[in-house]
C-alpha positions, 0 to 999 in steps of 0.5 A: 466571170467578169466578162460575161454579160448579165444575160449570159450569166442568167441563161448559163451561156458562155464558153463552150469549154472545149477550146483548150482540148482542141488546141492541145489536140492540134498541138499534139498532132502537129508535133506528131506530123512534124516527126512523121513527115521526114520518115514518110517522105523518105519511104514514099519518096524512095518508092516513086518510079519504082516497079510495082513489085519493089513497092509491094516488097517495101510496104510489106515490111512492118516499119514502113507500113507502120509509118505510112499508116500512122501518117495517114491517121494522124494527118487526117485527124489533124486535117479534120480539126483544122477544117473544123476551125474554119467551118466554125469561123465562117459558117452559121446554122445548118450549113455549119452542122452539115459542113462539120458532118461532111468534113468528119466523114470525108477525113475519116473516110480518106484515112480508112481508104488509105489504110485499106489500100495500104493493107491490100498492098502490104498483105 
């Protein structure tokens, strides 16, 4: 409390108290992506240039489909958190709010679209 000005102490304005949770979530998603990326690249890299039937056969198995779906969800969540930091640092007022809303819709929309596409391939 020593670093809070008298005005902020009176009005109750101070830390948002969400920085630790945000940092921890970014760390966890970073580690998850670090573990998932080699498996994702092995699966998708092996499918590049393959005929459509081979891609469908490979992604119809549970483990490759699970790895690809986990990579999509974790990757898009991590991207949203990273873009949130950039928007909060460089935008103010209404543009900040609009940027955060658009970013959230974009990231989760991409994740949902990827999962739907994977489900259509796998089923």
